mmCIF file of the N, C-alpha and C atoms, coordinates in Angstrom:
data_MODEL
# 
_entry.id   MODEL 
# 
loop_
_atom_site.group_PDB 
_atom_site.id 
_atom_site.type_symbol 
_atom_site.label_atom_id 
_atom_site.label_alt_id 
_atom_site.label_comp_id 
_atom_site.label_asym_id 
_atom_site.label_entity_id 
_atom_site.label_seq_id 
_atom_site.pdbx_PDB_ins_code 
_atom_site.Cartn_x 
_atom_site.Cartn_y 
_atom_site.Cartn_z 
_atom_site.occupancy 
_atom_site.B_iso_or_equiv 
_atom_site.pdbx_formal_charge 
_atom_site.auth_seq_id 
_atom_site.auth_comp_id 
_atom_site.auth_asym_id 
_atom_site.auth_atom_id 
_atom_site.pdbx_PDB_model_num 
ATOM 1   N N  . GLU A 1 1  ? 0.944   -1.423  0.158   1.00 0.00 ? 1  GLU A N  1 
ATOM 2   C CA . GLU A 1 1  ? -0.206  0.190   -0.021  1.00 0.00 ? 1  GLU A CA 1 
ATOM 3   C C  . GLU A 1 1  ? 0.876   0.986   -0.397  1.00 0.00 ? 1  GLU A C  1 
ATOM 4   N N  . GLU A 1 2  ? 0.649   2.182   -0.752  1.00 0.00 ? 2  GLU A N  1 
ATOM 5   C CA . GLU A 1 2  ? 1.212   3.149   -0.915  1.00 0.00 ? 2  GLU A CA 1 
ATOM 6   C C  . GLU A 1 2  ? 0.513   4.784   -0.125  1.00 0.00 ? 2  GLU A C  1 
ATOM 7   N N  . ASP A 1 3  ? 2.012   5.318   0.554   1.00 0.00 ? 3  ASP A N  1 
ATOM 8   C CA . ASP A 1 3  ? 1.592   6.316   1.114   1.00 0.00 ? 3  ASP A CA 1 
ATOM 9   C C  . ASP A 1 3  ? 0.655   7.530   0.010   1.00 0.00 ? 3  ASP A C  1 
ATOM 10  N N  . HIS A 1 4  ? -0.384  7.893   0.243   1.00 0.00 ? 4  HIS A N  1 
ATOM 11  C CA . HIS A 1 4  ? -0.366  9.027   -0.332  1.00 0.00 ? 4  HIS A CA 1 
ATOM 12  C C  . HIS A 1 4  ? -0.671  10.262  0.683   1.00 0.00 ? 4  HIS A C  1 
ATOM 13  N N  . SER A 1 5  ? -0.170  10.334  1.672   1.00 0.00 ? 5  SER A N  1 
ATOM 14  C CA . SER A 1 5  ? -0.529  11.382  2.358   1.00 0.00 ? 5  SER A CA 1 
ATOM 15  C C  . SER A 1 5  ? 0.173   13.396  2.079   1.00 0.00 ? 5  SER A C  1 
ATOM 16  N N  . ARG A 1 6  ? 0.581   12.600  1.577   1.00 0.00 ? 6  ARG A N  1 
ATOM 17  C CA . ARG A 1 6  ? 1.897   13.470  1.205   1.00 0.00 ? 6  ARG A CA 1 
ATOM 18  C C  . ARG A 1 6  ? 0.744   14.682  -0.162  1.00 0.00 ? 6  ARG A C  1 
ATOM 19  N N  . SER A 1 7  ? 0.264   13.448  -1.232  1.00 0.00 ? 7  SER A N  1 
ATOM 20  C CA . SER A 1 7  ? -0.193  14.166  -1.719  1.00 0.00 ? 7  SER A CA 1 
ATOM 21  C C  . SER A 1 7  ? -1.501  14.761  -1.648  1.00 0.00 ? 7  SER A C  1 
ATOM 22  N N  . VAL A 1 8  ? -2.442  13.991  -0.701  1.00 0.00 ? 8  VAL A N  1 
ATOM 23  C CA . VAL A 1 8  ? -3.551  14.614  0.245   1.00 0.00 ? 8  VAL A CA 1 
ATOM 24  C C  . VAL A 1 8  ? -3.522  15.967  0.948   1.00 0.00 ? 8  VAL A C  1 
ATOM 25  N N  . SER A 1 9  ? -2.076  16.287  1.729   1.00 0.00 ? 9  SER A N  1 
ATOM 26  C CA . SER A 1 9  ? -1.820  16.990  2.972   1.00 0.00 ? 9  SER A CA 1 
ATOM 27  C C  . SER A 1 9  ? -1.784  18.608  1.777   1.00 0.00 ? 9  SER A C  1 
ATOM 28  N N  . SER A 1 10 ? -1.263  18.317  0.628   1.00 0.00 ? 10 SER A N  1 
ATOM 29  C CA . SER A 1 10 ? -1.120  18.709  -0.770  1.00 0.00 ? 10 SER A CA 1 
ATOM 30  C C  . SER A 1 10 ? -2.213  19.769  -1.359  1.00 0.00 ? 10 SER A C  1 
ATOM 31  N N  . SER A 1 11 ? -3.344  18.454  -0.745  1.00 0.00 ? 11 SER A N  1 
ATOM 32  C CA . SER A 1 11 ? -3.982  19.377  -1.534  1.00 0.00 ? 11 SER A CA 1 
ATOM 33  C C  . SER A 1 11 ? -5.418  20.657  -1.412  1.00 0.00 ? 11 SER A C  1 
ATOM 34  N N  . PRO A 1 12 ? -5.691  21.397  -1.947  1.00 0.00 ? 12 PRO A N  1 
ATOM 35  C CA . PRO A 1 12 ? -6.357  22.668  -1.682  1.00 0.00 ? 12 PRO A CA 1 
ATOM 36  C C  . PRO A 1 12 ? -7.357  22.171  -0.297  1.00 0.00 ? 12 PRO A C  1 
ATOM 37  N N  . ASN A 1 13 ? -7.998  20.987  -0.418  1.00 0.00 ? 13 ASN A N  1 
ATOM 38  C CA . ASN A 1 13 ? -8.895  20.773  0.897   1.00 0.00 ? 13 ASN A CA 1 
ATOM 39  C C  . ASN A 1 13 ? -8.798  18.919  1.773   1.00 0.00 ? 13 ASN A C  1 
ATOM 40  N N  . PRO A 1 14 ? -7.864  18.917  2.143   1.00 0.00 ? 14 PRO A N  1 
ATOM 41  C CA . PRO A 1 14 ? -6.886  17.736  2.040   1.00 0.00 ? 14 PRO A CA 1 
ATOM 42  C C  . PRO A 1 14 ? -8.434  16.609  2.435   1.00 0.00 ? 14 PRO A C  1 
ATOM 43  N N  . ALA A 1 15 ? -9.080  17.452  4.101   1.00 0.00 ? 15 ALA A N  1 
ATOM 44  C CA . ALA A 1 15 ? -10.730 16.463  4.512   1.00 0.00 ? 15 ALA A CA 1 
ATOM 45  C C  . ALA A 1 15 ? -11.728 15.931  3.301   1.00 0.00 ? 15 ALA A C  1 
ATOM 46  N N  . LEU A 1 16 ? -11.768 16.890  2.015   1.00 0.00 ? 16 LEU A N  1 
ATOM 47  C CA . LEU A 1 16 ? -11.979 16.820  1.615   1.00 0.00 ? 16 LEU A CA 1 
ATOM 48  C C  . LEU A 1 16 ? -11.911 16.256  0.308   1.00 0.00 ? 16 LEU A C  1 
ATOM 49  N N  . THR A 1 17 ? -10.870 15.415  0.466   1.00 0.00 ? 17 THR A N  1 
ATOM 50  C CA . THR A 1 17 ? -9.904  14.533  -0.899  1.00 0.00 ? 17 THR A CA 1 
ATOM 51  C C  . THR A 1 17 ? -9.768  13.557  -0.926  1.00 0.00 ? 17 THR A C  1 
ATOM 52  N N  . PHE A 1 18 ? -10.609 12.922  -2.002  1.00 0.00 ? 18 PHE A N  1 
ATOM 53  C CA . PHE A 1 18 ? -10.393 11.450  -1.859  1.00 0.00 ? 18 PHE A CA 1 
ATOM 54  C C  . PHE A 1 18 ? -9.912  10.724  -3.654  1.00 0.00 ? 18 PHE A C  1 
ATOM 55  N N  . CYS A 1 19 ? -9.141  9.552   -3.095  1.00 0.00 ? 19 CYS A N  1 
ATOM 56  C CA . CYS A 1 19 ? -8.699  9.178   -4.854  1.00 0.00 ? 19 CYS A CA 1 
ATOM 57  C C  . CYS A 1 19 ? -8.963  7.901   -5.796  1.00 0.00 ? 19 CYS A C  1 
ATOM 58  N N  . VAL A 1 20 ? -9.166  7.986   -6.846  1.00 0.00 ? 20 VAL A N  1 
ATOM 59  C CA . VAL A 1 20 ? -9.945  6.489   -7.405  1.00 0.00 ? 20 VAL A CA 1 
ATOM 60  C C  . VAL A 1 20 ? -8.813  5.925   -8.230  1.00 0.00 ? 20 VAL A C  1 
ATOM 61  N N  . LYS A 1 21 ? -8.216  4.429   -7.379  1.00 0.00 ? 21 LYS A N  1 
ATOM 62  C CA . LYS A 1 21 ? -7.150  4.065   -8.595  1.00 0.00 ? 21 LYS A CA 1 
ATOM 63  C C  . LYS A 1 21 ? -7.968  3.050   -9.068  1.00 0.00 ? 21 LYS A C  1 
ATOM 64  N N  . THR A 1 22 ? -6.490  3.582   -10.503 1.00 0.00 ? 22 THR A N  1 
ATOM 65  C CA . THR A 1 22 ? -7.487  2.619   -12.236 1.00 0.00 ? 22 THR A CA 1 
ATOM 66  C C  . THR A 1 22 ? -6.641  1.552   -12.444 1.00 0.00 ? 22 THR A C  1 
ATOM 67  N N  . HIS A 1 23 ? -6.664  0.252   -13.204 1.00 0.00 ? 23 HIS A N  1 
ATOM 68  C CA . HIS A 1 23 ? -5.593  -0.171  -12.658 1.00 0.00 ? 23 HIS A CA 1 
ATOM 69  C C  . HIS A 1 23 ? -4.148  1.106   -14.092 1.00 0.00 ? 23 HIS A C  1 
ATOM 70  N N  . ASP A 1 24 ? -4.435  1.800   -14.481 1.00 0.00 ? 24 ASP A N  1 
ATOM 71  C CA . ASP A 1 24 ? -3.471  2.568   -14.771 1.00 0.00 ? 24 ASP A CA 1 
ATOM 72  C C  . ASP A 1 24 ? -2.656  3.819   -14.150 1.00 0.00 ? 24 ASP A C  1 
ATOM 73  N N  . ARG A 1 25 ? -3.679  4.248   -13.002 1.00 0.00 ? 25 ARG A N  1 
ATOM 74  C CA . ARG A 1 25 ? -3.507  5.185   -12.868 1.00 0.00 ? 25 ARG A CA 1 
ATOM 75  C C  . ARG A 1 25 ? -3.905  5.917   -11.087 1.00 0.00 ? 25 ARG A C  1 
ATOM 76  N N  . LEU A 1 26 ? -3.420  6.356   -10.272 1.00 0.00 ? 26 LEU A N  1 
ATOM 77  C CA . LEU A 1 26 ? -4.231  6.938   -9.421  1.00 0.00 ? 26 LEU A CA 1 
ATOM 78  C C  . LEU A 1 26 ? -4.733  8.682   -9.858  1.00 0.00 ? 26 LEU A C  1 
ATOM 79  N N  . TYR A 1 27 ? -6.530  9.064   -9.161  1.00 0.00 ? 27 TYR A N  1 
ATOM 80  C CA . TYR A 1 27 ? -6.777  10.286  -9.362  1.00 0.00 ? 27 TYR A CA 1 
ATOM 81  C C  . TYR A 1 27 ? -7.314  11.270  -7.971  1.00 0.00 ? 27 TYR A C  1 
ATOM 82  N N  . TYR A 1 28 ? -6.970  12.375  -8.131  1.00 0.00 ? 28 TYR A N  1 
ATOM 83  C CA . TYR A 1 28 ? -7.149  12.236  -6.690  1.00 0.00 ? 28 TYR A CA 1 
ATOM 84  C C  . TYR A 1 28 ? -8.339  13.574  -6.939  1.00 0.00 ? 28 TYR A C  1 
ATOM 85  N N  . MET A 1 29 ? -9.341  13.628  -6.321  1.00 0.00 ? 29 MET A N  1 
ATOM 86  C CA . MET A 1 29 ? -10.612 14.104  -7.067  1.00 0.00 ? 29 MET A CA 1 
ATOM 87  C C  . MET A 1 29 ? -10.845 15.365  -5.510  1.00 0.00 ? 29 MET A C  1 
ATOM 88  N N  . VAL A 1 30 ? -11.114 16.282  -5.070  1.00 0.00 ? 30 VAL A N  1 
ATOM 89  C CA . VAL A 1 30 ? -10.957 17.256  -4.271  1.00 0.00 ? 30 VAL A CA 1 
ATOM 90  C C  . VAL A 1 30 ? -13.197 17.908  -4.136  1.00 0.00 ? 30 VAL A C  1 
ATOM 91  N N  . ALA A 1 31 ? -13.678 17.692  -3.752  1.00 0.00 ? 31 ALA A N  1 
ATOM 92  C CA . ALA A 1 31 ? -15.629 17.556  -3.688  1.00 0.00 ? 31 ALA A CA 1 
ATOM 93  C C  . ALA A 1 31 ? -15.644 19.044  -3.305  1.00 0.00 ? 31 ALA A C  1 
ATOM 94  N N  . PRO A 1 32 ? -16.856 19.802  -3.123  1.00 0.00 ? 32 PRO A N  1 
ATOM 95  C CA . PRO A 1 32 ? -16.994 21.233  -2.611  1.00 0.00 ? 32 PRO A CA 1 
ATOM 96  C C  . PRO A 1 32 ? -17.741 20.645  -1.458  1.00 0.00 ? 32 PRO A C  1 
ATOM 97  N N  . SER A 1 33 ? -18.197 19.799  -0.855  1.00 0.00 ? 33 SER A N  1 
ATOM 98  C CA . SER A 1 33 ? -18.691 19.500  0.326   1.00 0.00 ? 33 SER A CA 1 
ATOM 99  C C  . SER A 1 33 ? -18.348 17.795  0.488   1.00 0.00 ? 33 SER A C  1 
ATOM 100 N N  . PRO A 1 34 ? -19.157 17.372  1.924   1.00 0.00 ? 34 PRO A N  1 
ATOM 101 C CA . PRO A 1 34 ? -18.797 16.242  2.128   1.00 0.00 ? 34 PRO A CA 1 
ATOM 102 C C  . PRO A 1 34 ? -20.210 15.355  2.041   1.00 0.00 ? 34 PRO A C  1 
ATOM 103 N N  . GLU A 1 35 ? -21.321 16.138  1.904   1.00 0.00 ? 35 GLU A N  1 
ATOM 104 C CA . GLU A 1 35 ? -22.375 15.637  1.100   1.00 0.00 ? 35 GLU A CA 1 
ATOM 105 C C  . GLU A 1 35 ? -21.609 15.105  -0.372  1.00 0.00 ? 35 GLU A C  1 
ATOM 106 N N  . ALA A 1 36 ? -21.578 16.161  -1.424  1.00 0.00 ? 36 ALA A N  1 
ATOM 107 C CA . ALA A 1 36 ? -21.062 15.507  -2.002  1.00 0.00 ? 36 ALA A CA 1 
ATOM 108 C C  . ALA A 1 36 ? -19.546 14.904  -2.694  1.00 0.00 ? 36 ALA A C  1 
ATOM 109 N N  . MET A 1 37 ? -19.171 13.824  -1.819  1.00 0.00 ? 37 MET A N  1 
ATOM 110 C CA . MET A 1 37 ? -17.411 13.759  -1.752  1.00 0.00 ? 37 MET A CA 1 
ATOM 111 C C  . MET A 1 37 ? -18.356 12.250  -1.487  1.00 0.00 ? 37 MET A C  1 
ATOM 112 N N  . ARG A 1 38 ? -19.599 12.146  -0.681  1.00 0.00 ? 38 ARG A N  1 
ATOM 113 C CA . ARG A 1 38 ? -20.271 10.880  -0.409  1.00 0.00 ? 38 ARG A CA 1 
ATOM 114 C C  . ARG A 1 38 ? -20.653 10.456  -1.314  1.00 0.00 ? 38 ARG A C  1 
ATOM 115 N N  . ILE A 1 39 ? -21.553 11.292  -1.843  1.00 0.00 ? 39 ILE A N  1 
ATOM 116 C CA . ILE A 1 39 ? -22.079 11.195  -3.259  1.00 0.00 ? 39 ILE A CA 1 
ATOM 117 C C  . ILE A 1 39 ? -21.589 10.726  -4.856  1.00 0.00 ? 39 ILE A C  1 
ATOM 118 N N  . TRP A 1 40 ? -20.332 10.998  -4.457  1.00 0.00 ? 40 TRP A N  1 
ATOM 119 C CA . TRP A 1 40 ? -19.116 10.855  -6.119  1.00 0.00 ? 40 TRP A CA 1 
ATOM 120 C C  . TRP A 1 40 ? -18.811 9.577   -5.277  1.00 0.00 ? 40 TRP A C  1 
ATOM 121 N N  . MET A 1 41 ? -18.539 9.204   -4.372  1.00 0.00 ? 41 MET A N  1 
ATOM 122 C CA . MET A 1 41 ? -17.495 8.171   -3.884  1.00 0.00 ? 41 MET A CA 1 
ATOM 123 C C  . MET A 1 41 ? -18.951 6.919   -3.774  1.00 0.00 ? 41 MET A C  1 
ATOM 124 N N  . ASP A 1 42 ? -20.109 7.217   -3.337  1.00 0.00 ? 42 ASP A N  1 
ATOM 125 C CA . ASP A 1 42 ? -21.127 6.222   -3.365  1.00 0.00 ? 42 ASP A CA 1 
ATOM 126 C C  . ASP A 1 42 ? -21.142 5.304   -5.610  1.00 0.00 ? 42 ASP A C  1 
ATOM 127 N N  . VAL A 1 43 ? -21.450 6.578   -6.093  1.00 0.00 ? 43 VAL A N  1 
ATOM 128 C CA . VAL A 1 43 ? -21.355 6.572   -7.524  1.00 0.00 ? 43 VAL A CA 1 
ATOM 129 C C  . VAL A 1 43 ? -20.367 6.157   -7.543  1.00 0.00 ? 43 VAL A C  1 
ATOM 130 N N  . ILE A 1 44 ? -19.555 5.761   -7.933  1.00 0.00 ? 44 ILE A N  1 
ATOM 131 C CA . ILE A 1 44 ? -18.518 5.774   -8.216  1.00 0.00 ? 44 ILE A CA 1 
ATOM 132 C C  . ILE A 1 44 ? -17.724 3.788   -7.283  1.00 0.00 ? 44 ILE A C  1 
ATOM 133 N N  . VAL A 1 45 ? -17.904 3.102   -6.590  1.00 0.00 ? 45 VAL A N  1 
ATOM 134 C CA . VAL A 1 45 ? -18.549 1.876   -5.862  1.00 0.00 ? 45 VAL A CA 1 
ATOM 135 C C  . VAL A 1 45 ? -19.505 1.487   -6.685  1.00 0.00 ? 45 VAL A C  1 
ATOM 136 N N  . THR A 1 46 ? -20.066 1.989   -6.448  1.00 0.00 ? 46 THR A N  1 
ATOM 137 C CA . THR A 1 46 ? -21.203 0.705   -7.577  1.00 0.00 ? 46 THR A CA 1 
ATOM 138 C C  . THR A 1 46 ? -21.236 1.039   -9.030  1.00 0.00 ? 46 THR A C  1 
ATOM 139 N N  . GLY A 1 47 ? -20.454 2.170   -9.914  1.00 0.00 ? 47 GLY A N  1 
ATOM 140 C CA . GLY A 1 47 ? -20.448 2.291   -10.985 1.00 0.00 ? 47 GLY A CA 1 
ATOM 141 C C  . GLY A 1 47 ? -19.319 0.792   -10.821 1.00 0.00 ? 47 GLY A C  1 
ATOM 142 N N  . ALA A 1 48 ? -18.035 1.119   -10.228 1.00 0.00 ? 48 ALA A N  1 
ATOM 143 C CA . ALA A 1 48 ? -17.093 0.331   -10.417 1.00 0.00 ? 48 ALA A CA 1 
ATOM 144 C C  . ALA A 1 48 ? -18.021 -1.351  -10.343 1.00 0.00 ? 48 ALA A C  1 
ATOM 145 N N  . GLU A 1 49 ? -19.371 -1.584  -9.371  1.00 0.00 ? 49 GLU A N  1 
ATOM 146 C CA . GLU A 1 49 ? -19.159 -2.643  -9.141  1.00 0.00 ? 49 GLU A CA 1 
ATOM 147 C C  . GLU A 1 49 ? -20.594 -3.461  -9.523  1.00 0.00 ? 49 GLU A C  1 
ATOM 148 N N  . GLY A 1 50 ? -20.318 -2.461  -10.878 1.00 0.00 ? 50 GLY A N  1 
ATOM 149 C CA . GLY A 1 50 ? -21.918 -3.232  -12.132 1.00 0.00 ? 50 GLY A CA 1 
ATOM 150 C C  . GLY A 1 50 ? -20.600 -3.741  -13.157 1.00 0.00 ? 50 GLY A C  1 
ATOM 151 N N  . TYR A 1 51 ? -20.139 -2.853  -13.260 1.00 0.00 ? 51 TYR A N  1 
ATOM 152 C CA . TYR A 1 51 ? -18.949 -2.645  -14.646 1.00 0.00 ? 51 TYR A CA 1 
ATOM 153 C C  . TYR A 1 51 ? -19.334 -4.651  -14.394 1.00 0.00 ? 51 TYR A C  1 
ATOM 154 N N  . THR A 1 52 ? -18.471 -4.592  -13.531 1.00 0.00 ? 52 THR A N  1 
ATOM 155 C CA . THR A 1 52 ? -17.520 -6.382  -12.432 1.00 0.00 ? 52 THR A CA 1 
ATOM 156 C C  . THR A 1 52 ? -18.485 -7.575  -12.582 1.00 0.00 ? 52 THR A C  1 
ATOM 157 N N  . GLN A 1 53 ? -20.084 -7.252  -12.409 1.00 0.00 ? 53 GLN A N  1 
ATOM 158 C CA . GLN A 1 53 ? -20.869 -7.897  -12.583 1.00 0.00 ? 53 GLN A CA 1 
ATOM 159 C C  . GLN A 1 53 ? -21.134 -7.634  -14.099 1.00 0.00 ? 53 GLN A C  1 
ATOM 160 N N  . PHE A 1 54 ? -20.688 -7.202  -15.030 1.00 0.00 ? 54 PHE A N  1 
ATOM 161 C CA . PHE A 1 54 ? -21.102 -7.544  -16.073 1.00 0.00 ? 54 PHE A CA 1 
ATOM 162 C C  . PHE A 1 54 ? -20.075 -7.706  -17.247 1.00 0.00 ? 54 PHE A C  1 
ATOM 163 N N  . MET A 1 55 ? -18.687 -8.004  -16.258 1.00 0.00 ? 55 MET A N  1 
ATOM 164 C CA . MET A 1 55 ? -17.575 -8.627  -16.888 1.00 0.00 ? 55 MET A CA 1 
ATOM 165 C C  . MET A 1 55 ? -17.665 -10.134 -16.944 1.00 0.00 ? 55 MET A C  1 
ATOM 166 N N  . ASN A 1 56 ? -18.633 -10.628 -15.841 1.00 0.00 ? 56 ASN A N  1 
ATOM 167 C CA . ASN A 1 56 ? -18.361 -11.826 -14.944 1.00 0.00 ? 56 ASN A CA 1 
ATOM 168 C C  . ASN A 1 56 ? -19.315 -12.652 -15.686 1.00 0.00 ? 56 ASN A C  1 
# 
């Protein structure tokens, strides 16, 4: 597991920063609010689960 604390701490808002890890790279995203961050994370996880089921 990589230590992403340096990248997150350089974010304009570390508390609202989350990362999305793909096969090719890591994306850091900053949400405008805690609610928006939860929604984005739900959507990304749901989409990834749906894709995995579709591929099986």
